[in-house]
SEKOLRO-25227 format. One record per residue: residue in one letter; x negated, y negated, z of N, C-alpha, C in turn. Coordinates in steps of 0.02 Angstrom, whole numbers, plus 50000, padded with zeros to 5 digits. Each point is the difference from the previous one (the first is absolute). Example, Ala and Ser with C-alpha at 12.3 -4.5 7.8 and 13.67 -1.06 7.14 Angstrom:
BEGIN
a493405028450390500454994150000499554994050000
s500184994749964499584994150003500394994550037
***
This chain:
BEGIN
m439544315753696500155002350069500615002349990
p500255004950013500865002749995500294995350053
r500774998049993500274996950048500255005250046
n500014996950062500465004050056500804998450007
r500224993349981500494998749980500084993949960
i500814998949989500134992749966500634997450036
i499764994250019500574995350031500244993649944
y500484996450033500114994449952499674994549992
q499365000550032499514994349989499765000849912
s499915006049994499745001549945500334999549924
e500625002250002500494999049951500364993149984
a500155000549937500314993949946500525004149953
l500544996849991500425002349963500234995149934
f500005002849941500164995949946500495002249960
a500124995949959500725000949954499704997049918
g499965005649947499894997049929500534996249995
q499844995549938500334995449961500285000749943
k499765004649973500125002649930500645002749996
s500464997849931500765002449995499935006649976
s500675003650007500205007549979499554999849938
t500054996949953499855000749918499145001450008
d499744996650047499245001249999499585000950053
i500425005250050499735002550066499325004249990
t500055002849936499555005649991499204996949987
a500154991949986499434995949966499564998450058
a499274999249989499584997850039500234994050062
h499755001350057500214995150046499324995950025
p499844994949971499324996850018499984995450064
d499485000550018500034994550077500054992749975
d500554997849972500014992949969500454995250052
g500195002350052500474995650039500895001149967
a499945003049954500734999849964500295008549999
a499485004849998500285006049963500275004150077
i499634997750041499985004250083500124994750047
r500544999350035499974995650077500065003150055
q499774997050054500045004250057500734996650038
l500085006250036500534998950063499794998350065
h500214994250027499624996850051500515002450063
r499755000350066500274999150043500415008250023
v499815003149973500085008849994499875001450054
q500585003650046499905005150068500015006649985
s500235001649957500005008749997500085001349940
a499705006549964500185001149939499915009150006
n500595002349975499935009150003500105000749931
y499605005649955500095002049940499965008550003
a500385003349962499885007249986500185000749941
f500025007549983500295002749933500295005950000
n500435002549980500325006549994500175002249939
i499735007049988500105004449946500445004650007
a500624999149963500615005749997499805004749944
r500055007050029499755005349951500735004149998
t500075003049946500585005649978499625006649990
d500325003250039499835007650011500265003649927
v499475004749971500265004649944499945007250020
n500525002050010500195006950017500225006349945
q499915006350005500245004349949500105005850047
f500465004249971500235006650019499305003850025
g499805003950047499625004550000499374997250048
e499994993150025499434998150026500354995650056
l499695001850064500394994950056499714993649998
a499604999449995499434991049993500134996749936
a500134994750010500034994149933499435002049964
i500085002449930499505000549942499564992049992
d500394996950014499614990949983500514995250043
r499634994750019500294994850017499814992449959
v500644999949952499874994049966500284993350028
v499564995149975500134993250018500604998849935
l500474998350018500594997649940500154992050014
d499934997350060500284993950021499314995650016
t500034994149980499344994150012499935001350073
p499294999250017499775000150070500244993650034
t500225001550056500164991450021499564997550056
v499814993749991499514997750049500314993950028
s499984998750067500464995250038499374996650031
l500204993050011499644994850027500514995650042
d499905000250062500394994850032499484996250049
f500144991750013499594996750035500594993050021
s499584998750044500284993150049499584994449994
y500024994250010499654994650005500454993150036
l499694996450018500294995150053500164993149945
l500544997150005500244996349943499654992950018
s499674997349955499404992950012500364996149937
n500175001949934500184997649952500245004349964
f500244999049927500185003249944499615003249964
s499434999650019499375001849933499975007350010
n500235005450042499965005449991500745002049963
e500454999050010500614999649964499954999249918
s499714994249983499834998049934499545005749977
n499485001150024499455006149983500485004549987
l500445004350044500415006049992500374998149936
g500274994549980500375000849929500714995550030
f500044999350048500544995950011500024992549966
t500524996949985500164993049975500164996350056
v499294995150018500124994350045500144993549980
n500514996950012499964993149980499734994850030
k499874994949979499504994850024500514996950051
n499734995750049500334997750044500434993749977
d499754996349941500524995349982500605001749946
v500085007149990500515002549966500555000250056
t500594998649948500694998950047500235005450016
d500575001250055500305006750026500275003249935
a500424995749954500275002749942499555000949939
g499334997650009499725001449958499545004350005
c500085003950045499455005850023500165007149956
v499525003249982500125005349951499945006650056
s500355005949973499955005750051499405001050020
a499915003850059499315002650025499665007149946
v500535002749992499745006349944500215000449942
s499894992749973500074998749930499375002649960
g499425000350029499425002449953500015007950025
l500335002550042499955007449997500545001849952
l500544997749992500545001649964499794999349913
s499704995950003499684998349919499415003849988
r499725003850045499355005149998499404995849991
t499994994750009499384996149969499475000650070
s500505001350057499345000550052500315007050072
d500425003349949500265006350032499415006450029
e499585000149958499415005450001499344996850011
k499695003450059499334996450023499435006250021
n499444999750006499575003950019499784996250080
y499955003750048499814998650062499255003750008
f499664994650046499395002150027499854999350059
i499655004450040499805001850065499234998850005
q499644995250020499274998550019499905002650057
t499485004350006499745002350074499234997249975
s499724995850059499424997950010499665005150031
v499224998750023499735004150043500174998650067
e499955005250041500095001150066499604993050035
g500314997050044499794995750046500044991849953
q500115001949930499924993249967500804998649988
d500084991650003500624998049982500114999549930
a500545002049983500044998949916500104992249986
i500184996950038500044992249989499224998449981
g499954996849948499234996749991499655006549992
d500125007249974499455004149996500044999649926
i499484997749977499704998749925499655005749965
e499795005750037499595005349975500415003849946
g499815001049953500305005849965500434994349946
q500024993849996500354994649957499644999149940
g499495005249972499684998249935499915007449988
t499785001749925499985007249980499275003250022
d499684994450016499385002850018500015001950064
k500324998750041500115001050078500525006549995
a500465001149964500375005750009499925005950029
a499455003149962499675006250017499805000450076
e499574994050011499664999050076500415001050038
y500654995749999500624999350034500305006250019
a500085002749949500435006950013499565005250039
t499304998150003499595006350037500024998650076
k500284992250013499944998250064500725001850034
g500505002449964500735002950014500454994150004
a499994995749952500534995449957500415004349954
d500774999850019500455004049947500444995549990
t500385002249943500614997449973500625004549989
i500424999050031500665005749969500484995549956
g500075002649947500544996349954500625003549999
i500624996450006500585002449975500224998549941
g500235004349941499994997549943500934998749991
n500224996349948500724999949979500464998650050
g499724996350053500594997950054500494997049997
f500545001350018500704997950008500194997950044
l500284994350028500354997550055500655003350013
t499965002450066500685004150026500394996950058
s499574995750013500534996750064499444994450037
y500524995650029499714993550021500424998450058
s499664997750068500364998350058499544995350038
s500384994750014499834993150037500275000450066
e499674999350047500245000050053499624994350048
a500284995650048499814997350064500394999550054
s499574997850061500505002450062499594994750055
v500404998950057499624996150043499455003750037
g499414997350005499365004550049499735002949932
g500004999449938499765004749939499864995049944
f499565001549968499664997649928500505001249952
p500284995849950500395002949954499525004449943
t500505005649996499445005749957500365002549934
v499855002549954500035002749944499885008249991
s500435003949999500005007949970500185000449949
v499455004049946500275000549928499685007749997
g500405003349952499945006349984499865001749917
v499535003049987499875001549917499865006949988
e500235001849938500065006349984499525001849924
g499485002050004499545001149940500005006549965
m499554999449957500125007949964499075002650003
n499674996150015499215004450003499644995350061
m499515003250022499604998750041499235002049985
v499564993750013499235003249975499604997850074
f499425002749989499544998950062499364999849975
d499694993149998499454999249976499574995850043
g499194999649989499574997550048499954993149974
g499814994850054499834993849962500684995949982
t499784993049993500594996149977499954995849936
d499565002649980499854996649931499905005349939
d500284999449945500185005549952500295007850000
i500504999850050500305004050026500555004049959
q500235005349995500365003049953500784996350014
n500174997849932500834996950003500445006650035
p500395000350039500495004350018500565000849960
a500224996149953500535000849963499895006749944
i500555000249995500155006449954500404998649933
d499875001949929500444999049955500655004650022
k500714996750002500485005150017500335002749946
t499594999149950500315004049936499655008350003
d499434999850013499735006549999499595001750067
g500184995650052499555001750054499084999250021
t499854997049929499355000550012499664993250018
a499464999950040499724995750050499824993749958
a499994994950013499784992749976499225001149997
a499615000049953499294999349995499834993350009
t500274994950036499744994050009499854998550061
l499544995850028499704997450052500374993850051
c499835001150061500284995850037499494997150049
s499984992050009499474997550050500474995050050
l499955001650055500464997950057499564992350020
p500514995150010499544993750014499865000950088
k499544993450009499704999350068500754998850048
v499895004750053500494999750052499984992350035
s500584997050011500034993950019500464999850069
g499984995550039500294999550068500804997849982
s500084995849953500704998949984500104997449934
a500654998149974500024999149947499774994049950
g499784995450051499734993349986499195000249986
q499665005950022499435001749997499674995250033
e500214997550059499634994950055500014994149969
d500224997249944499864995049959500444994950024
l499974996350052500474997050052500074991949951
s499544999249960500094995149944500515000049968
e500185005649970500595000949945500635001150011
s500085003250080500545001950015500065004450080
g500064996050048500025001950061500505003950007
l500605000349966500605002949998499845007649994
l499475003049962499935006649999499535001650042
n499864996750046499395003250047500305001150057
i500634997850027500315001450052500035007750017
s499935000650082499835006350013500635004550002
t500364997150025500815004949983500524993150030
l500615002249991500614995150022500285003850058
r500294995750025500195000650086500625000750002
p500415004450045500765000750017500294993350019
g499694994950026500114993150027500204995649949
d499645000449924500094996549953500455002249963
i500405004250012500635002449940500564995550021
t500444999249950500624996549979500505005949967
i500465000350026500425003649972500684996149967
s500214998749959500724995249974500405006849972
i500704997550009500505005649976500604995549978
a500245000649935500574995949969500455004349963
e500554997049982500455005249961499824999549929
h500035004249963499685001849945500244995949942
s499504995249965500234996349940499865003349939
e500465000249958500015003149944499454996749941
d499994994250011499594997349941499165001050028
g499835003950039499315000850025499744996550041
t500344995050026499614993250042500195004350074
f499594997350042500085003050067500624996950038
g500455002950021500834998050029499804994550051
v500584994750014499974996350055500404999850047
t500475006149998500585001850044499705005250058
d500044999050076499675004950040500395006749998
y499665005250021500045006550010500505000350052
d500585002949991500755000450040500065004849999
l499705005950000500315006450007500195003350076
p500645001750002500245000350075499365004150051
g499964999650047499455002750045499544996350020
a499255002149991499494996450025499794992549967
k499814996950021499774993049975499504999449967
l499804998749938499265001349989499844991149962
p499365000449972499814992549996500394998249934
e500034991750000500454996249956499495000749926
a500414995949975499665000949917499524995449992
d499844994650053499324995349988499565001850059
g499995007350026499685003050027499984998850093
t500524996350017500204998350064500175006650039
s499775001050054500025006450033500034998650081
e500094992550012500094999550078500535003750038
s500585002749960500675002250045499935006649956
s499635002749967500145006149962499745006450046
a499995004749980499825005350036499045000750000
n499925002750053499254999650000499595005549961
i499854999049937499645005149951499435001650020
q500005007750007499275001450020499725004049971
s500175002449918499775003549956500424998949936
y499665002649947500394999649936499425005249954
t500535003549956499715005349955500244999649943
i499554997849950500195000049929499915007349953
s500315003349981499575005549963500515003149937
f499705003249949500345003049946499565006649991
d500355003149964499665005549960500035001449934
l499475001849958499884999449931500115007049981
g500455003950005500015008049979499775000649922
r499585005749993499695000749936500315006349971
t500025000449945500225005549958499505001649950
p499665004350010499415003849940500485001649960
i499814998549933500235001449939499505003349956
q500135005949989499705004849946500305002549942
r499675001949957500105004349936499625004649984
l500205004549942499745004749982499324997849952
g499445003850009499394997449988499474995850034
n500274997350056499544995250049500015005850052
r499284999650038499835002950052500314995650056
f499974993550007500294995350061500544996449963
a500394998650080500404993849979499774994249962
f500374998149948499684995549963500334992850024
a500464999450049500194993350025500335002650064
r500154994750059500265000950060500394994250003
e500555000449994500534994149999500405000350063
i500084994150008500344997550055500845001250001
d500135002850057500765002950002500424994050024
f500564997849954500184994750026500895004250009
p500194995050064500034992050005499495002050065
v499534993650000499625000050063500294995750055
n500105001950044500274997050070499444996250040
v499954992150019499694997250040500315000250076
s499795001450050500395000150064499454994450038
l500394997550042499904995150052500375002250069
s499505000850058500375001950053499644994550055
v500514998150048499634994750041500265003250079
d499514999150040500065001350065500014994550045
a500424999850056500294992250028500205001850077
i499624995150039500524999250075500594996749979
l500485002550033500744996849982500104994350042
t500134994449986500214994950035500884998049987
d499994993849951500824998949985500295004449953
l500614999049994500325005949963500604995249953
t499855001549938500454995249948500885005150017
t500364995449982500685003549988500125002549934
g500485005250002500205002749941500325007749991
n500175001849966500395006749982499575004349942
l499995007150027499675003949944500405001849950
n500744998750015500515001849948499894993749939
t499934994350016499954995449984499354999249949
l499565002850023499375001549981500055003049927
i500405005850010500035005549943500524997749954
d500444995450005500444996349960499604994649946
c499694996450059499614994549950499235001250030
e499645003649965499405000150010499634997349971
k499334997250037499564995349971499335001949993
s499564997849977499315002249985499664994050014
y499225001050016499664994550040499285000549959
d499764994350004499294999049983499504998350057
v499425004650001499584998550055499354999449981
k499794994050036499154996849991499695000550057
i499345003649978499525001950068499384996249977
d499924994450036499444994549978499375001950067
l499345002849971499685002050047499334994049990
k499854996350041499544996150004499384999550013
g499384997949995499385000250024499794994650021
i499554999750057499594992950017499474999549962
w500144994949971499404997649946500094993549991
s499544995649989500084991949991499524997649941
p500244995849956499634995749955499414996750013
n500154997550076499504995450019499565002950047
q499435003550006499745004950027499714996750077
t500104993350004499804997150059500614996950044
a500485004249969500614995450043499975003450070
a500424997650025499995002050087500295006350018
c499845004550040500495006350016500454998750034
p500515004349994500165005249951500114997549932
a499775005449954500014997549921500825001149995
p500204995449945500685001549974500145008049977
t500625001149983500085007749948500284997649942
t499945004849951500074997849941500505006149975
t500455000949962500355006949971499475004649966
i499755004750017499675005049949500215004349966
c500565003850031500405006149977500794998250003
t500475000849944500664999450006500255007049979
y500555002850044500435006449960500634996650001
l500265000149938500564995949988500535007349968
m500485001250035500445005449988500684997949992
k500345000749946500604997649983500715006849987
d500344996350014500675004149991499995007250035
m499754999750060499965003850056500545001150033
r500305006850004500805002150025499705001750068
p500534999750061499855002750061500185006149998
d499645005250030500275005849996500115003650078
a499754998550043500005000050067499784996250054
q500455000650069499724997150052500175003650046
s499315001450047499945004950052499714997150043
y500525000750084499864995650039499645005450052
t499584998650049499695004050049499954996550080
s500295002650046499994997450054499785004450066
s499585001250038500055002350060499594998850047
i500095001150063499794999250065499104996749994
g499914995550023499364995649993499474997949937
d500495001649946499804995949916500484995849986
n499704995049949500434994349991500595003449944
k500594998649981500545002649942499494996549945
s500135005549946499764999249939500345001749956
v499814996549921500505002449949499515002749940
t500165003749966499785001649939500414998949940
i499714996049966500574999049932499515002249940
d500455001049943499695003349956500264995849937
f499654998749953500214998449928499705004149942
t500394999149955499725004249921500194994849956
s499575001049948500104997749938499675003849932
q500064997649959499825005749919499434995249986
m499395002249963499594997049963500294997749947
g499904993849973500304998649932499455000049951
g500294998149932499395000449940499804992750005
p499465000449954499584993650001500544994349979
n500465001049980500444992049982500544999550055
q500055004750040500544998250058499694996150045
t500084994850016499754995850059500344999750063
n500655002550007500334999350050500125007850034
v499685003949997499975006650031499335002949999
g499925003850075499475003349984499384996950055
l499425001149986499504999650063499464995749948
f499734992950037499614996049950499354998050065
m499504999849964499404997650042499764993449975
r499764994950037499814993049980499364999750044
g499364997649997499474998150048499215000349952
i499725000550052499274998649987499645007049972
t499634999449943499715004749964499394997649980
q499605005149961499394996749984500074995649943
e500535000949961500344996949937500284992350036
n500455001550047500404995250033499634996550069
s499394997849980499594999150071500164993850020
v500214993449969500104994750009500614997349985
d500334997150048500604997049990499824992349973
t500114998549937499874993349991500774995549992
m500475002350018500664996549987500024994750037
p500134993350001500184995150072500675002650013
p500044997650061500755001350036500434994349981
t500585002050004500704996249978500405001150047
f500534993350007500375002350046500754995649973
s500625001350039500564998149993500474995950048
m500354996349995500384997350053500765002249995
q500304999450064500735002949990500334997450080
h500584999850001500474998850060499975006250046
a499825000150063500165006650032500755000849998
a500145006750012500775002450029500035000750060
v500534998450034500275001450061500015007650038
g499394998550068500105006650024499375004649988
t499514999049960499465001749985499465001950069
t499755005749991499365002450039499904994150048
y499794994949984499554995050019500504994250024
g500615001149993500474996050031500124993149952
y499885000449928500074995349967500754997449996
t500064993849996500654998549984500074994349946
a500624999349972500034997649935499674991349994
g499684999949940499494994050018499315001749989
d499845004150060499355002449988499555000449934
i499484999649993499725000049922499505005250015
i500015005049956499445005849992499404997849957
f499604998450008499345001849950499875008749996
t500105003849955499725006249991499435001049949
f499535002950017499335000849958500075007449994
d499685001949927499815007149979499595003050031
n499524996750038499435002750041499784997450053
a499825003050047499784996150074499514995249975
v500144994450033499554993549992499824997250050
t499444995649994499634995250051500054994149966
a499844994650053499914994149983499444998849958
d499465001549997499524999349980499445005849991
a499444999749973499645005649972499735003050064
a499964996750074499715002750047500435003150055
g500635000149963500545004050034500334995450057
s500004993950004500504996450029500675001150010
e500324999850051500645001650007500554993349973
f500545000449963500304995349968500364995250062
e500014993250002500394997050058500684995149959
k500294998650030500764996849958499704994249971
a499374995650004499944995149967499755002749926
d499805005349997499835003249930500605000549950
f500514998850028500635001049956500464994750003
v499954997449928500274991949992500945002949976
i500364996750027500534999449975500364994749985
q500275000349933500384992749958500775002349990
t500284995749995500785001049972500094993849949
g500365001749951500124993849943500575002349962
l500304994849953500485002149964499845005349959
a500425003849971499965005049949500004997149939
e500224993949988500144996349929500184992450014
k499744996749961500134992650006500735000049981
a500304995249991500584998149982500265000049916
d499344998049973499875003349928499875005549989
g500135003950044499825009749978499094999849990
s499684994850012499295000949990499785003550083
a499305002249993499775004650036499914995450078
f499665003850040499904997950065500164991150022
g500174998450046500154993450030499494999450054
e500354994750038499504999450073500035005150039
r499395000150028499895005950039499934997150089
r500185005050038499854999050070499785004850044
v499374999350024499475003450042500265001250067
v500275007250022500285001650063499335000550056
a500104996650040499464998150051499935007950038
n499345000549996500035007650035499915000550074
t500174993550033500105000750073500635002050012
l500415000649944500825003650021500105006549984
y499405003449985500105008349986499445003750023
s499965006150032499525003750011500015005749952
l499265003050002499835005949960499975006350027
l500425003649969499735009150016499895003449963
a499365004850016499815003849946500135006750020
d500025003849952500115008050020499285002250012
p500005007150016499195002450008499745001349970
g500135001149932499675000849931499774994749961
n500284993050037499654994749968500314998349923
k500535003249986500195000049937500814996050006
k500394998550055500424997550003500084993650047
f500094993849980499954994050042500714996350009
v500144998350040500574997650020500104992750030
i500224995049966500164993150034500745000350023
s499854997950066500825002250045500004992850034
p500664996449996500104993350049499905001050065
i499624994150024499874999850083500604999150024
d500445002850056500674999050026499804994650058
g500214996349992499934994550069499964993049968
n500164995450057499804993249973500214996449943
g500695003649977500004999049906499645000449967
a499505004250014499575003649947500255003149944
s500515004050022500205005249957500464996249963
t500444994850007500434996549979499654995149932
q499364997450029499674994749962499725006249948
f499725007050011499635004049945500605001149942
f500755002150029500405001149955500224993949949
y499994993750013500044994849987499444998849935
d499525000850020499494998049962499765006149941
m500465004950002499965005749969500584997849936
q500414995850005500504996949966499894994449971
y500154998849944499924994249940500634998349980
g500424996750044500594997949966500555005249994
d500394998949956500595006449991499955002749936
a499504999149956499785003149944499625006250017
t500025004749955499655005950010499374997950000
t499515003850046499374996150026499515008549966
i499314996150004499485006150001499564997750065
i499815007250033499515000150054499405002649972
s499454996850003499455001849965499465001250065
g499465004049989499375001150044499405000949980
s499534999050035499355000449975499435003250048
v499645003049978499485002350058499324998749969
p499355000350045499514998949994499625001449942
a499564997449950499825000849947499285005550009
t499995002050068499535002450039500265007350025
t500655001649974500295005950019499575006149977
y499975004850031499495006649992500385005850007
d500085004949951500265006750036499305004050016
l500095005750029499575004150019499505002049962
a500015001249934499645001949955499464995149982
g500094992750044499494994549968500344995749931
n500595002649989500284994249946500384994850022
v499784994949974500394992350016500634999849967
i500454996350011500654999249969500024995749953
a500424999849953499754996749928500654995649996
v500735001650025500614995549997500114998150079
t499984994450024500044997950068500744996650016
d500425000949948500764997950000500485005449986
a500624998450029500605004349984500494993950022
s500725003449978500424997050022500695004350001
t500444998250033500665003449984500644995250017
t500495001149975500744997050013500174998950068
n500144995050023500184997950063500715004050007
a500085004150054500615004750014500374998250055
l499754994750049500204998450055500654996749990
***
């Protein structure tokens, strides 16, 4: 029966995973040659053929219109950001969650090396009224012909090169990614199995003689297998679970610790604290990969589409203005700084499916931008509206070995689906005048990830932290001498909203503060303060802590 229309219900988008060197090879339905892109919201595609007129004296109309340039095929699509599986399937390099900020590899390293730069794309259209998800008709050669008569189709776009990427999130909307692709060929075929490979041989322009078979359409990157990784089955990420951190740039590739101090609008601090910063309403990360077709005599088509360098990555932040920082634009010009920006997008998921509601969140996606230079601040004020500010930053994409500049991605993909690294923590003395009002002598426990006191998600209590002090060494130079345990009745516990930073602060009153500092000192010699946390400490990916003790030199 012929279709009357096609709607989103019946469509699915796929990306081939073959490298540039074997893109014309067969794409079997083996779960590896072709991967589905999930949470797709829109897909637009078209082709354009440029013709050159051949004219001569004596005739008004052209005697011919010849195709000299490669036809241009365009594909633009958008999807909700639920994890980084789509990014991985598009060819971006996505680092695992346990990779440090300094150890991250550039997001475009695979595109630069051309190992994941060129792909085939497929759009499946199921029978009218049939959901594409779970539609198993035509998944075998024996059913392909029958399915084609029912109206199933596949559109293939061959030799597709990524040309743009944009990720944005705003209050009241879901985080969304938009992607642009430029291809060299398009095919239309019936069925989903043994369809024509849309790629062409770039040397002579001949079509590939191999076949492709699409995998079964699934509802999520985890294919509903919650036992393997619930992180891949999160429906989407939410604006309320996004944390933005901004710090002065660190040349060694680590994320800086010095807070953003550009004159004008106050932005979140290096640890993500945003209580006194401008109220961020949205952000947009974007970059374009301009392509220049390279042709030569003897080739009908461009044999390569190379990226035009340099490639700039931009970040635009819109916020409702609150407090201002002091400073002078003239000083900024003379003493210019650059900044590192980290955007963590968390998802609701619990390793313990029986845990009480609401379930905790864990980091699913992280955008890390390094060496971002401020380009502009634009202020807007009018009657009836809140005063707002737009701040623009730019940086350049670095090479695979440059870990201190450019855009980096870290998070959950089909390959990075499970975080198995145990949480770690360090101890230090607080500085005076920080956001939470720390005073000298307070002790800070800083974890590398959000943690709970046990697998059930219980909050930490002050009894969970054990503080001891003792001599750094005995008189004879040997290790730790006698130790003194500080009574937990002498201090309070303060936790940050993200459950990553916990502060032991002396109780002020009835001599408790004096006793606290007395117990923290052990004679006149240099002392060591040590702290321990429960062996049942878990991060939100379900990993139990491995080392429960840490120490720091007494700085009182």
